[in-house]
Each structure stands twice: as C-alpha cells, then as structure tokens.
N, CA, C and O atoms as a CHARMM CRD file, in Angstrom:
* protein
*
  300
    1    1 MET  N    -30.12000-106.34500-187.27900 PROA 1      0.00000
    2    1 MET  CA   -29.71800-107.58500-187.91900 PROA 1      0.00000
    3    1 MET  C    -30.19900-107.55000-189.37500 PROA 1      0.00000
    4    1 MET  O    -31.35000-107.20500-189.64500 PROA 1      0.00000
    5    2 THR  N    -29.32200-107.90500-190.29900 PROA 2      0.00000
    6    2 THR  CA   -29.67400-107.90900-191.71800 PROA 2      0.00000
    7    2 THR  C    -30.46000-109.17200-192.05800 PROA 2      0.00000
    8    2 THR  O    -30.52500-110.11300-191.26800 PROA 2      0.00000
    9    3 LEU  N    -31.04300-109.17100-193.22900 PROA 3      0.00000
   10    3 LEU  CA   -31.79400-110.34100-193.69300 PROA 3      0.00000
   11    3 LEU  C    -30.88700-111.56500-193.78600 PROA 3      0.00000
   12    3 LEU  O    -31.27000-112.66600-193.39000 PROA 3      0.00000
   13    4 LYS  N    -29.70800-111.36400-194.30300 PROA 4      0.00000
   14    4 LYS  CA   -28.75900-112.47600-194.44800 PROA 4      0.00000
   15    4 LYS  C    -28.39800-113.05800-193.07900 PROA 4      0.00000
   16    4 LYS  O    -28.32600-114.27500-192.91300 PROA 4      0.00000
   17    5 GLU  N    -28.17600-112.18400-192.11200 PROA 5      0.00000
   18    5 GLU  CA   -27.85500-112.64300-190.76000 PROA 5      0.00000
   19    5 GLU  C    -29.03600-113.40500-190.14700 PROA 5      0.00000
   20    5 GLU  O    -28.83900-114.40400-189.45500 PROA 5      0.00000
   21    6 SER  N    -30.24100-112.94100-190.39700 PROA 6      0.00000
   22    6 SER  CA   -31.43000-113.62200-189.88300 PROA 6      0.00000
   23    6 SER  C    -31.57700-115.01500-190.49100 PROA 6      0.00000
   24    6 SER  O    -31.90000-115.97800-189.79500 PROA 6      0.00000
   25    7 VAL  N    -31.33400-115.10600-191.80100 PROA 7      0.00000
   26    7 VAL  CA   -31.42100-116.39900-192.48500 PROA 7      0.00000
   27    7 VAL  C    -30.36800-117.35700-191.93500 PROA 7      0.00000
   28    7 VAL  O    -30.66500-118.51600-191.64400 PROA 7      0.00000
   29    8 LEU  N    -29.14800-116.87200-191.79500 PROA 8      0.00000
   30    8 LEU  CA   -28.07700-117.73000-191.27400 PROA 8      0.00000
   31    8 LEU  C    -28.36700-118.18900-189.85200 PROA 8      0.00000
   32    8 LEU  O    -28.08400-119.33400-189.50100 PROA 8      0.00000
   33    9 GLN  N    -28.92200-117.31900-189.04000 PROA 9      0.00000
   34    9 GLN  CA   -29.27600-117.70300-187.68100 PROA 9      0.00000
   35    9 GLN  C    -30.38300-118.75300-187.69500 PROA 9      0.00000
   36    9 GLN  O    -30.35500-119.69800-186.90600 PROA 9      0.00000
   37   10 GLY  N    -31.36300-118.59000-188.59400 PROA 10     0.00000
   38   10 GLY  CA   -32.43300-119.57400-188.71700 PROA 10     0.00000
   39   10 GLY  C    -31.92200-120.92200-189.18100 PROA 10     0.00000
   40   10 GLY  O    -32.39900-121.96200-188.72600 PROA 10     0.00000
   41   11 ILE  N    -30.96000-120.90800-190.07900 PROA 11     0.00000
   42   11 ILE  CA   -30.37000-122.15500-190.57500 PROA 11     0.00000
   43   11 ILE  C    -29.63600-122.88600-189.46200 PROA 11     0.00000
   44   11 ILE  O    -29.71000-124.11000-189.36300 PROA 11     0.00000
   45   12 GLU  N    -28.93600-122.14400-188.63400 PROA 12     0.00000
   46   12 GLU  CA   -28.17700-122.75800-187.53800 PROA 12     0.00000
   47   12 GLU  C    -29.09400-123.46700-186.55000 PROA 12     0.00000
   48   12 GLU  O    -28.70100-124.47100-185.95600 PROA 12     0.00000
   49   13 THR  N    -30.30400-122.96400-186.36600 PROA 13     0.00000
   50   13 THR  CA   -31.20200-123.54700-185.36800 PROA 13     0.00000
   51   13 THR  C    -32.22800-124.50300-185.97200 PROA 13     0.00000
   52   13 THR  O    -32.95600-125.15600-185.22500 PROA 13     0.00000
   53   14 ALA  N    -32.30800-124.60600-187.29900 PROA 14     0.00000
   54   14 ALA  CA   -33.31200-125.45600-187.95300 PROA 14     0.00000
   55   14 ALA  C    -32.91200-126.92200-187.89500 PROA 14     0.00000
   56   14 ALA  O    -31.73100-127.25800-187.81600 PROA 14     0.00000
   57   15 ASP  N    -33.92400-127.79000-187.93600 PROA 15     0.00000
   58   15 ASP  CA   -33.63100-129.22700-187.96000 PROA 15     0.00000
   59   15 ASP  C    -33.30200-129.66800-189.38800 PROA 15     0.00000
   60   15 ASP  O    -33.55000-128.92700-190.33900 PROA 15     0.00000
   61   16 ASP  N    -32.75100-130.86300-189.53700 PROA 16     0.00000
   62   16 ASP  CA   -32.26900-131.34900-190.82600 PROA 16     0.00000
   63   16 ASP  C    -33.40200-131.50400-191.85800 PROA 16     0.00000
   64   16 ASP  O    -33.19900-131.24100-193.04300 PROA 16     0.00000
   65   17 LYS  N    -34.57100-131.92400-191.41300 PROA 17     0.00000
   66   17 LYS  CA   -35.67500-132.12100-192.34600 PROA 17     0.00000
   67   17 LYS  C    -36.08000-130.78600-192.98500 PROA 17     0.00000
   68   17 LYS  O    -36.30700-130.71300-194.19200 PROA 17     0.00000
   69   18 LEU  N    -36.16600-129.76000-192.18400 PROA 18     0.00000
   70   18 LEU  CA   -36.51500-128.43600-192.69500 PROA 18     0.00000
   71   18 LEU  C    -35.44100-127.91400-193.65000 PROA 18     0.00000
   72   18 LEU  O    -35.76000-127.31100-194.67400 PROA 18     0.00000
   73   19 LEU  N    -34.19000-128.14200-193.32100 PROA 19     0.00000
   74   19 LEU  CA   -33.09900-127.70500-194.19200 PROA 19     0.00000
   75   19 LEU  C    -33.13000-128.43900-195.53200 PROA 19     0.00000
   76   19 LEU  O    -32.86300-127.84400-196.57600 PROA 19     0.00000
   77   20 GLU  N    -33.45800-129.74000-195.50000 PROA 20     0.00000
   78   20 GLU  CA   -33.55500-130.51800-196.74200 PROA 20     0.00000
   79   20 GLU  C    -34.68700-129.98000-197.62300 PROA 20     0.00000
   80   20 GLU  O    -34.52600-129.87300-198.83800 PROA 20     0.00000
   81   21 GLU  N    -35.82200-129.64300-197.02300 PROA 21     0.00000
   82   21 GLU  CA   -36.94100-129.07700-197.78000 PROA 21     0.00000
   83   21 GLU  C    -36.56400-127.72600-198.38600 PROA 21     0.00000
   84   21 GLU  O    -36.90900-127.42500-199.52900 PROA 21     0.00000
   85   22 LEU  N    -35.86300-126.93100-197.61300 PROA 22     0.00000
   86   22 LEU  CA   -35.42300-125.63000-198.10200 PROA 22     0.00000
   87   22 LEU  C    -34.46400-125.79100-199.28100 PROA 22     0.00000
   88   22 LEU  O    -34.57100-125.07100-200.27400 PROA 22     0.00000
   89   23 LEU  N    -33.54900-126.71300-199.17500 PROA 23     0.00000
   90   23 LEU  CA   -32.58800-126.95100-200.24500 PROA 23     0.00000
   91   23 LEU  C    -33.29600-127.43700-201.51200 PROA 23     0.00000
   92   23 LEU  O    -32.95900-127.00300-202.61300 PROA 23     0.00000
   93   24 GLN  N    -34.27100-128.33200-201.36300 PROA 24     0.00000
   94   24 GLN  CA   -35.02900-128.81700-202.52200 PROA 24     0.00000
   95   24 GLN  C    -35.79900-127.67700-203.19000 PROA 24     0.00000
   96   24 GLN  O    -35.86200-127.60000-204.41700 PROA 24     0.00000
   97   25 LEU  N    -36.37900-126.80200-202.38600 PROA 25     0.00000
   98   25 LEU  CA   -37.11200-125.66000-202.91800 PROA 25     0.00000
   99   25 LEU  C    -36.18800-124.73000-203.69900 PROA 25     0.00000
  100   25 LEU  O    -36.53400-124.28000-204.79100 PROA 25     0.00000
  101   26 ILE  N    -35.03300-124.44800-203.14900 PROA 26     0.00000
  102   26 ILE  CA   -34.06700-123.57100-203.81600 PROA 26     0.00000
  103   26 ILE  C    -33.60800-124.19500-205.13200 PROA 26     0.00000
  104   26 ILE  O    -33.52900-123.50900-206.15100 PROA 26     0.00000
  105   27 ARG  N    -33.30900-125.47900-205.11400 PROA 27     0.00000
  106   27 ARG  CA   -32.85700-126.16200-206.33600 PROA 27     0.00000
  107   27 ARG  C    -33.94300-126.17700-207.40300 PROA 27     0.00000
  108   27 ARG  O    -33.65300-125.95400-208.57800 PROA 27     0.00000
  109   28 SER  N    -35.18200-126.43400-207.01800 PROA 28     0.00000
  110   28 SER  CA   -36.26200-126.49600-208.00800 PROA 28     0.00000
  111   28 SER  C    -36.50800-125.13500-208.64500 PROA 28     0.00000
  112   28 SER  O    -36.77900-125.05100-209.84300 PROA 28     0.00000
  113   29 ARG  N    -36.41800-124.10000-207.87800 PROA 29     0.00000
  114   29 ARG  CA   -36.65700-122.76400-208.43300 PROA 29     0.00000
  115   29 ARG  C    -35.50300-122.30600-209.31300 PROA 29     0.00000
  116   29 ARG  O    -35.74300-121.67800-210.34400 PROA 29     0.00000
  117   30 THR  N    -34.28300-122.59300-208.95100 PROA 30     0.00000
  118   30 THR  CA   -33.15600-122.14600-209.75900 PROA 30     0.00000
  119   30 THR  C    -32.99500-123.01500-210.99700 PROA 30     0.00000
  120   30 THR  O    -32.57200-122.51100-212.03800 PROA 30     0.00000
  121   31 THR  N    -33.31400-124.29700-210.92300 PROA 31     0.00000
  122   31 THR  CA   -33.17300-125.18300-212.07700 PROA 31     0.00000
  123   31 THR  C    -34.17200-124.82400-213.15600 PROA 31     0.00000
  124   31 THR  O    -33.80300-124.77400-214.32900 PROA 31     0.00000
  125   32 LYS  N    -35.41700-124.57100-212.80700 PROA 32     0.00000
  126   32 LYS  CA   -36.43100-124.24600-213.80000 PROA 32     0.00000
  127   32 LYS  C    -36.09100-122.95900-214.53500 PROA 32     0.00000
  128   32 LYS  O    -36.26800-122.88000-215.75000 PROA 32     0.00000
  129   33 LYS  N    -35.61600-121.97400-213.83600 PROA 33     0.00000
  130   33 LYS  CA   -35.29700-120.70100-214.47400 PROA 33     0.00000
  131   33 LYS  C    -34.11900-120.83400-215.42000 PROA 33     0.00000
  132   33 LYS  O    -34.10900-120.21700-216.48500 PROA 33     0.00000
  133   34 SER  N    -33.14000-121.61800-215.05500 PROA 34     0.00000
  134   34 SER  CA   -31.94400-121.69700-215.88100 PROA 34     0.00000
  135   34 SER  C    -32.14100-122.55700-217.11800 PROA 34     0.00000
  136   34 SER  O    -31.42000-122.37800-218.10000 PROA 34     0.00000
  137   35 THR  N    -33.10000-123.49400-217.10800 PROA 35     0.00000
  138   35 THR  CA   -33.28700-124.35300-218.27000 PROA 35     0.00000
  139   35 THR  C    -34.25700-123.77400-219.28700 PROA 35     0.00000
  140   35 THR  O    -34.25400-124.20500-220.44000 PROA 35     0.00000
  141   36 LEU  N    -35.08600-122.81200-218.89900 PROA 36     0.00000
  142   36 LEU  CA   -36.02400-122.21100-219.83600 PROA 36     0.00000
  143   36 LEU  C    -35.33500-121.13000-220.65500 PROA 36     0.00000
  144   36 LEU  O    -34.58800-120.30800-220.12200 PROA 36     0.00000
  145   37 THR  N    -35.59400-121.14300-221.94500 PROA 37     0.00000
  146   37 THR  CA   -35.08900-120.08200-222.79800 PROA 37     0.00000
  147   37 THR  C    -36.21400-119.08500-223.05200 PROA 37     0.00000
  148   37 THR  O    -37.37300-119.35000-222.73400 PROA 37     0.00000
  149   38 LEU  N    -35.87500-117.97200-223.60900 PROA 38     0.00000
  150   38 LEU  CA   -36.88100-116.96100-223.91200 PROA 38     0.00000
  151   38 LEU  C    -37.90800-117.50900-224.89000 PROA 38     0.00000
  152   38 LEU  O    -39.10400-117.25700-224.74100 PROA 38     0.00000
  153   39 SER  N    -37.45400-118.25400-225.88800 PROA 39     0.00000
  154   39 SER  CA   -38.40500-118.79600-226.86800 PROA 39     0.00000
  155   39 SER  C    -39.36100-119.79800-226.21700 PROA 39     0.00000
  156   39 SER  O    -40.52700-119.87100-226.60200 PROA 39     0.00000
  157   40 ASP  N    -38.88500-120.56700-225.23900 PROA 40     0.00000
  158   40 ASP  CA   -39.75900-121.50300-224.52500 PROA 40     0.00000
  159   40 ASP  C    -40.85800-120.75400-223.78600 PROA 40     0.00000
  160   40 ASP  O    -42.01800-121.16300-223.81600 PROA 40     0.00000
  161   41 THR  N    -40.50300-119.67500-223.13200 PROA 41     0.00000
  162   41 THR  CA   -41.49800-118.94100-222.36600 PROA 41     0.00000
  163   41 THR  C    -42.48300-118.23900-223.28600 PROA 41     0.00000
  164   41 THR  O    -43.66100-118.13000-222.94500 PROA 41     0.00000
  165   42 ILE  N    -42.04300-117.76400-224.43200 PROA 42     0.00000
  166   42 ILE  CA   -42.95100-117.13600-225.38700 PROA 42     0.00000
  167   42 ILE  C    -43.91000-118.17600-225.95500 PROA 42     0.00000
  168   42 ILE  O    -45.10800-117.92000-226.07200 PROA 42     0.00000
  169   43 VAL  N    -43.39500-119.33200-226.30100 PROA 43     0.00000
  170   43 VAL  CA   -44.24500-120.40700-226.83200 PROA 43     0.00000
  171   43 VAL  C    -45.27800-120.81200-225.79200 PROA 43     0.00000
  172   43 VAL  O    -46.45400-120.97000-226.11900 PROA 43     0.00000
  173   44 ASP  N    -44.85700-120.98100-224.55400 PROA 44     0.00000
  174   44 ASP  CA   -45.79900-121.32900-223.48600 PROA 44     0.00000
  175   44 ASP  C    -46.85200-120.25000-223.29500 PROA 44     0.00000
  176   44 ASP  O    -48.02300-120.55300-223.06400 PROA 44     0.00000
  177   45 PHE  N    -46.44200-119.00200-223.39000 PROA 45     0.00000
  178   45 PHE  CA   -47.38700-117.89900-223.24000 PROA 45     0.00000
  179   45 PHE  C    -48.48700-117.99300-224.29200 PROA 45     0.00000
  180   45 PHE  O    -49.66900-117.88900-223.96500 PROA 45     0.00000
  181   46 PHE  N    -48.10600-118.18800-225.55500 PROA 46     0.00000
  182   46 PHE  CA   -49.11500-118.22500-226.60600 PROA 46     0.00000
  183   46 PHE  C    -49.93000-119.51700-226.58200 PROA 46     0.00000
  184   46 PHE  O    -51.10900-119.50500-226.93700 PROA 46     0.00000
  185   47 ARG  N    -49.32900-120.61300-226.17700 PROA 47     0.00000
  186   47 ARG  CA   -50.09700-121.86500-226.06000 PROA 47     0.00000
  187   47 ARG  C    -51.17800-121.76600-224.98700 PROA 47     0.00000
  188   47 ARG  O    -52.23500-122.38500-225.11200 PROA 47     0.00000
  189   48 ASN  N    -50.92200-121.00300-223.95000 PROA 48     0.00000
  190   48 ASN  CA   -51.86700-120.86800-222.84600 PROA 48     0.00000
  191   48 ASN  C    -52.71800-119.61100-222.93900 PROA 48     0.00000
  192   48 ASN  O    -53.42900-119.27600-221.99200 PROA 48     0.00000
  193   49 SER  N    -52.65800-118.91600-224.06000 PROA 49     0.00000
  194   49 SER  CA   -53.39300-117.66100-224.19800 PROA 49     0.00000
  195   49 SER  C    -54.87200-117.92100-224.48800 PROA 49     0.00000
  196   49 SER  O    -55.22900-118.99800-224.96500 PROA 49     0.00000
  197   50 PRO  N    -55.72300-116.95300-224.20600 PROA 50     0.00000
  198   50 PRO  CA   -57.14300-117.08600-224.52900 PROA 50     0.00000
  199   50 PRO  C    -57.38700-117.29200-226.02600 PROA 50     0.00000
  200   50 PRO  O    -58.33800-117.97400-226.40800 PROA 50     0.00000
  201   51 LEU  N    -56.54100-116.71200-226.87100 PROA 51     0.00000
  202   51 LEU  CA   -56.67800-116.90500-228.31200 PROA 51     0.00000
  203   51 LEU  C    -56.48900-118.36900-228.69000 PROA 51     0.00000
  204   51 LEU  O    -57.24400-118.89900-229.50600 PROA 51     0.00000
  205   52 ALA  N    -55.49600-119.02400-228.10900 PROA 52     0.00000
  206   52 ALA  CA   -55.26600-120.44300-228.38500 PROA 52     0.00000
  207   52 ALA  C    -56.44300-121.28800-227.89500 PROA 52     0.00000
  208   52 ALA  O    -56.83300-122.25600-228.54700 PROA 52     0.00000
  209   53 GLU  N    -56.99700-120.92000-226.75800 PROA 53     0.00000
  210   53 GLU  CA   -58.16000-121.64700-226.24000 PROA 53     0.00000
  211   53 GLU  C    -59.35300-121.49900-227.17600 PROA 53     0.00000
  212   53 GLU  O    -60.08300-122.46400-227.39900 PROA 53     0.00000
  213   54 ALA  N    -59.56100-120.30200-227.73000 PROA 54     0.00000
  214   54 ALA  CA   -60.67000-120.07200-228.66100 PROA 54     0.00000
  215   54 ALA  C    -60.48900-120.87400-229.94100 PROA 54     0.00000
  216   54 ALA  O    -61.45800-121.41900-230.47000 PROA 54     0.00000
  217   55 ILE  N    -59.27600-120.95300-230.44000 PROA 55     0.00000
  218   55 ILE  CA   -59.01000-121.73200-231.65200 PROA 55     0.00000
  219   55 ILE  C    -59.21900-123.21400-231.38000 PROA 55     0.00000
  220   55 ILE  O    -59.83700-123.90800-232.18800 PROA 55     0.00000
  221   56 ASN  N    -58.70900-123.71300-230.24400 PROA 56     0.00000
  222   56 ASN  CA   -58.85100-125.13100-229.90800 PROA 56     0.00000
  223   56 ASN  C    -60.29900-125.54000-229.69900 PROA 56     0.00000
  224   56 ASN  O    -60.67400-126.67100-230.01100 PROA 56     0.00000
  225   57 SER  N    -61.11400-124.63900-229.17600 PROA 57     0.00000
  226   57 SER  CA   -62.51500-124.96700-228.91900 PROA 57     0.00000
  227   57 SER  C    -63.37900-124.82000-230.17100 PROA 57     0.00000
  228   57 SER  O    -64.55000-125.19800-230.16300 PROA 57     0.00000
  229   58 GLY  N    -62.80900-124.27200-231.24400 PROA 58     0.00000
  230   58 GLY  CA   -63.56400-124.10500-232.48200 PROA 58     0.00000
  231   58 GLY  C    -64.31100-122.78600-232.55800 PROA 58     0.00000
  232   58 GLY  O    -65.03600-122.54700-233.52400 PROA 58     0.00000
  233   59 GLU  N    -64.15300-121.93100-231.56900 PROA 59     0.00000
  234   59 GLU  CA   -64.82700-120.63400-231.58300 PROA 59     0.00000
  235   59 GLU  C    -64.24100-119.70300-232.64300 PROA 59     0.00000
  236   59 GLU  O    -64.91600-118.78900-233.11700 PROA 59     0.00000
  237   60 LEU  N    -63.00900-119.93500-233.00100 PROA 60     0.00000
  238   60 LEU  CA   -62.32300-119.05700-233.94100 PROA 60     0.00000
  239   60 LEU  C    -61.64100-119.91000-234.99400 PROA 60     0.00000
  240   60 LEU  O    -60.91700-120.84900-234.66400 PROA 60     0.00000
  241   61 ASP  N    -61.86700-119.59100-236.24900 PROA 61     0.00000
  242   61 ASP  CA   -61.26500-120.33900-237.34500 PROA 61     0.00000
  243   61 ASP  C    -60.33900-119.40400-238.11700 PROA 61     0.00000
  244   61 ASP  O    -60.79600-118.44400-238.73700 PROA 61     0.00000
  245   62 LEU  N    -59.05700-119.68100-238.07900 PROA 62     0.00000
  246   62 LEU  CA   -58.07900-118.83800-238.76000 PROA 62     0.00000
  247   62 LEU  C    -57.61800-119.42600-240.09300 PROA 62     0.00000
  248   62 LEU  O    -56.64400-118.94900-240.67700 PROA 62     0.00000
  249   63 SER  N    -58.30900-120.45300-240.57600 PROA 63     0.00000
  250   63 SER  CA   -57.90000-121.03600-241.84900 PROA 63     0.00000
  251   63 SER  C    -58.24600-120.07100-242.98400 PROA 63     0.00000
  252   63 SER  O    -59.19600-119.29400-242.88800 PROA 63     0.00000
  253   64 ARG  N    -57.48900-120.13400-244.01900 PROA 64     0.00000
  254   64 ARG  CA   -57.63300-119.20400-245.13700 PROA 64     0.00000
  255   64 ARG  C    -58.70000-119.69900-246.10800 PROA 64     0.00000
  256   64 ARG  O    -58.73400-120.88000-246.45400 PROA 64     0.00000
  257   65 ASP  N    -59.55800-118.80000-246.53900 PROA 65     0.00000
  258   65 ASP  CA   -60.57700-119.12100-247.53900 PROA 65     0.00000
  259   65 ASP  C    -59.93600-118.99200-248.91100 PROA 65     0.00000
  260   65 ASP  O    -59.66900-117.87800-249.36000 PROA 65     0.00000
  261   66 ARG  N    -59.68700-120.09700-249.57900 PROA 66     0.00000
  262   66 ARG  CA   -58.96900-120.08600-250.85000 PROA 66     0.00000
  263   66 ARG  C    -59.86300-119.69700-252.02500 PROA 66     0.00000
  264   66 ARG  O    -59.36000-119.52800-253.13600 PROA 66     0.00000
  265   67 THR  N    -61.15400-119.55100-251.82000 PROA 67     0.00000
  266   67 THR  CA   -62.04200-119.13700-252.90500 PROA 67     0.00000
  267   67 THR  C    -61.99600-117.62800-253.13100 PROA 67     0.00000
  268   67 THR  O    -62.42300-117.15100-254.18200 PROA 67     0.00000
  269   68 ILE  N    -61.49400-116.88700-252.18100 PROA 68     0.00000
  270   68 ILE  CA   -61.40300-115.43500-252.31000 PROA 68     0.00000
  271   68 ILE  C    -60.12300-115.08600-253.06200 PROA 68     0.00000
  272   68 ILE  O    -59.05300-115.63500-252.79800 PROA 68     0.00000
  273   69 GLU  N    -60.26200-114.16500-254.00100 PROA 69     0.00000
  274   69 GLU  CA   -59.11000-113.75200-254.79100 PROA 69     0.00000
  275   69 GLU  C    -58.09000-113.02600-253.90600 PROA 69     0.00000
  276   69 GLU  O    -58.45800-112.27800-253.00100 PROA 69     0.00000
  277   70 ALA  N    -56.83200-113.25500-254.17600 PROA 70     0.00000
  278   70 ALA  CA   -55.75500-112.63900-253.38900 PROA 70     0.00000
  279   70 ALA  C    -55.74300-111.12700-253.58800 PROA 70     0.00000
  280   70 ALA  O    -56.16700-110.62700-254.63000 PROA 70     0.00000
  281   71 ASP  N    -55.26400-110.41600-252.59900 PROA 71     0.00000
  282   71 ASP  CA   -55.13800-108.96700-252.70600 PROA 71     0.00000
  283   71 ASP  C    -54.09900-108.62100-253.77000 PROA 71     0.00000
  284   71 ASP  O    -53.06800-109.28000-253.90100 PROA 71     0.00000
  285   72 ARG  N    -54.40500-107.56700-254.52300 PROA 72     0.00000
  286   72 ARG  CA   -53.46400-107.09800-255.53800 PROA 72     0.00000
  287   72 ARG  C    -53.02300-105.69800-255.16200 PROA 72     0.00000
  288   72 ARG  O    -53.85000-104.83800-254.85800 PROA 72     0.00000
  289   73 PHE  N    -51.75100-105.47700-255.18200 PROA 73     0.00000
  290   73 PHE  CA   -51.20700-104.17000-254.84000 PROA 73     0.00000
  291   73 PHE  C    -50.81800-103.42600-256.10700 PROA 73     0.00000
  292   73 PHE  O    -50.18300-103.99100-256.99800 PROA 73     0.00000
  293   74 VAL  N    -51.19700-102.16800-256.18400 PROA 74     0.00000
  294   74 VAL  CA   -50.89600-101.33600-257.33900 PROA 74     0.00000
  295   74 VAL  C    -49.67700-100.48500-257.03100 PROA 74     0.00000
  296   74 VAL  O    -49.57100 -99.89600-255.95500 PROA 74     0.00000
  297   75 ARG  N    -48.76000-100.42800-257.98400 PROA 75     0.00000
  298   75 ARG  CA   -47.55800 -99.61900-257.77700 PROA 75     0.00000
  299   75 ARG  C    -47.72400 -98.25600-258.32000 PROA 75     0.00000
  300   75 ARG  O    -46.80600 -97.44000-258.23100 PROA 75     0.00000
C-alpha cells in the first residue's frame, strides 16, 4: 500500500473533528509559506540573529565615530 493509499484509507475512517483539525493544519502551513516572500524571510533571519540581539542589548555599538578622519584612497 502506498502512502497516498494509506492516507486516503485513514481519511475514510476518521471522525469529522479529526478531519477538521487536519484541514486547519494543512491550510495554516500552506498559507504561511505562500504569503512570505524571500525578503521577508531574510529580514526575519537578521532581526532574530545573535548580532541583532547584541546590538539591542548594547553589547555592540555600530555607530560611526565622526571624529576619525575618513579613509583616503590613493590612485
């Protein structure tokens, strides 16, 4: 018996409450994936990164020191 056949057999014998829960689970998983864009997932990744946590806690300061002279490149 294939996986698909096993699932269909399980659906035929399941009660309505279980089927409703299964349908809600399937909808929630497919809806979230389809509404997220690549840029959303990248933004979320960096917002939740350890680097962002260090900056938010004050452990790391990335502000620019304006008293230091800018780099000069020689051609």
